[in-house]
C-alpha positions in Angstrom: -167.6 174.4 -230.8 -165.8 175.9 -233.6 -162.2 177.0 -233.2 -162.1 180.3 -231.1 -162.5 183.5 -232.9 -161.7 186.8 -231.8 -165.3 188.2 -232.9 -167.1 185.4 -230.9 -169.7 187.4 -228.3 -168.3 185.8 -225.1 -170.1 187.9 -222.8 -173.9 188.6 -223.5 -176.0 190.8 -221.6 -178.6 189.2 -219.7 -182.0 190.9 -218.1 -181.0 191.2 -214.2 -184.8 189.6 -213.7 -183.5 186.4 -215.3 -180.2 186.4 -213.6 -182.0 186.2 -210.2 -184.4 183.7 -211.5 -181.5 181.4 -212.6 -179.8 182.0 -209.5 -183.0 180.8 -207.3 -183.8 177.8 -209.5 -180.2 176.6 -209.3 -180.2 176.9 -205.5 -183.5 175.2 -205.4 -182.3 172.4 -207.7 -179.3 171.8 -205.6 -181.5 170.8 -202.6 -183.1 167.9 -204.2 -181.0 164.7 -203.9 -182.0 163.3 -206.9 -181.2 166.1 -209.1 -177.9 166.3 -207.5 -177.1 162.8 -207.9 -177.9 162.9 -211.6 -174.9 165.4 -212.0 -172.7 162.6 -210.7 -172.2 163.7 -207.3 -171.7 161.3 -204.7 -173.7 162.5 -201.7 -175.0 159.3 -199.9 -173.3 160.1 -196.6 -174.5 163.7 -196.3 -176.9 164.4 -193.8 -178.9 167.4 -195.6 -179.0 169.1 -198.8 -177.8 172.1 -199.3 -174.7 171.4 -196.9 -175.0 174.7 -195.1 -171.6 175.3 -192.7 -170.7 178.0 -190.4 -168.4 180.9 -191.0 -165.7 179.7 -189.1 -164.9 177.2 -191.7 -163.2 180.1 -193.5 -160.2 180.3 -190.9 -159.2 176.8 -192.0 -155.6 177.5 -193.7 -154.4 174.3 -194.8 -155.7 172.0 -197.5 -155.3 168.8 -195.0 -157.7 170.5 -192.3 -160.2 171.3 -195.1 -159.9 167.7 -196.5 -160.6 166.5 -192.7 -163.4 168.6 -192.4 -165.2 167.4 -195.4 -164.4 164.2 -194.4 -166.3 164.7 -191.1 -169.3 166.3 -193.0 -169.9 163.0 -195.1 -168.1 164.0 -198.4 -165.7 161.2 -198.1 -167.1 159.8 -201.6 -167.2 163.2 -203.3 -163.5 163.7 -202.3 -162.3 160.6 -203.6 -163.7 161.6 -207.3 -161.9 164.7 -206.9 -158.4 163.7 -205.6 
């Protein structure tokens, strides 16, 4: 990339149909373990992809609780990479 310029077009208009297609394609790709692992994620212990959790997870207030919950779901390897 060149240095940032004020006249660079940062936001481009994209057709709504193309946006919907991109979201659907990305969601479908996230359910294929080889593609997810190719992006560098460590998902060996995760039961299934995509990882869907209940709405009760939103009630967690502390980071420590969130980390423990993710470890129970099998995301310990991925957390080691992030933390």
